[in-house]
C-alpha positions as CSV (number, residue, x, y, z in Angstrom):
1,X,-4.0,4.5,29.9
2,X,-3.9,3.6,26.2
3,X,-4.9,5.7,23.4
4,X,-7.3,5.0,20.7
5,X,-8.0,7.0,17.5
6,X,-11.5,6.9,16.3
7,X,-12.7,8.4,12.9
8,X,-16.3,9.9,12.7
9,X,-18.3,11.4,10.0
10,X,-18.7,15.1,10.5
11,X,-22.2,14.7,11.6
12,X,-21.4,12.1,14.4
13,X,-18.4,14.4,15.6
14,X,-20.9,17.5,15.8
15,X,-23.3,15.3,17.8
16,X,-20.7,14.2,20.3
17,X,-19.1,17.7,20.6
18,X,-22.6,19.2,21.3
19,X,-23.5,16.3,23.9
20,X,-20.1,16.8,25.6
21,X,-20.8,20.3,26.0
22,X,-24.5,20.1,27.0
23,X,-23.9,17.1,29.5
24,X,-20.9,18.5,31.3
25,X,-18.4,15.8,30.1
26,X,-14.9,17.3,30.2
27,X,-13.8,15.8,26.9
28,X,-15.2,13.5,24.3
29,X,-13.1,10.8,25.7
30,X,-15.0,10.9,28.9
31,X,-18.2,10.6,27.0
32,X,-16.9,7.6,24.8
33,X,-15.6,6.0,28.1
34,X,-19.1,6.2,29.7
35,X,-20.7,4.9,26.5
36,X,-18.5,2.0,26.7
37,X,-19.0,1.2,30.5
38,X,-22.9,1.4,29.7
39,X,-22.6,-0.9,26.9
40,X,-20.4,-3.4,29.2
41,X,-23.2,-3.2,31.9
42,X,-25.9,-3.7,29.3
43,X,-24.1,-6.8,27.8
44,X,-23.6,-8.1,31.7
45,X,-27.4,-7.6,32.4
46,X,-28.4,-9.2,29.2
47,X,-26.2,-12.3,30.1
48,X,-27.8,-12.4,33.6
49,X,-31.2,-12.2,32.0
50,X,-30.6,-15.0,29.4
51,X,-29.1,-17.3,32.2
52,X,-32.2,-16.5,34.3
53,X,-34.6,-17.3,31.3
54,X,-32.8,-20.6,30.7
55,X,-32.9,-21.8,34.2
56,X,-35.8,-23.8,35.7
57,X,-38.5,-22.0,37.4
58,X,-38.1,-21.9,41.1
59,X,-41.8,-21.4,41.9
60,X,-45.0,-21.2,39.8
61,X,-46.0,-17.4,39.5
62,X,-49.6,-17.7,40.2
63,X,-52.1,-15.8,42.2
64,X,-50.8,-17.4,45.4
65,X,-47.2,-16.7,44.7
66,X,-48.0,-12.9,44.1
67,X,-50.1,-12.7,47.2
68,X,-47.3,-13.9,49.2
69,X,-45.0,-11.6,47.7
70,X,-47.2,-8.7,48.3
71,X,-47.5,-9.7,51.9
72,X,-43.6,-9.8,52.2
73,X,-43.3,-6.4,50.6
74,X,-45.9,-4.8,52.8
75,X,-44.2,-6.3,56.0
76,X,-40.7,-5.1,54.9
77,X,-42.2,-1.6,54.2
78,X,-43.9,-1.6,57.6
79,X,-40.6,-2.8,59.3
80,X,-38.6,-0.1,57.6
81,X,-41.1,2.7,58.0
82,X,-40.1,5.7,60.3
83,X,-42.1,5.9,63.4
């Protein structure tokens, strides 16, 4: 694992230290790694959403579409419901 040193103003260091203590992280490094992983996930999701937004519509989202969607959801809920 590589090492990276980060300089923080005292107010941010205090925030990180308090958050690490309150949230159960073992070290500030664990907390920063988690923040970076979440940022990577956010960026990946953003890319997927932008790709979807720029793709052509597969179906018109009108009342008929949503009624069909409701029927599929209800059917799936009934099929998965305990008896």
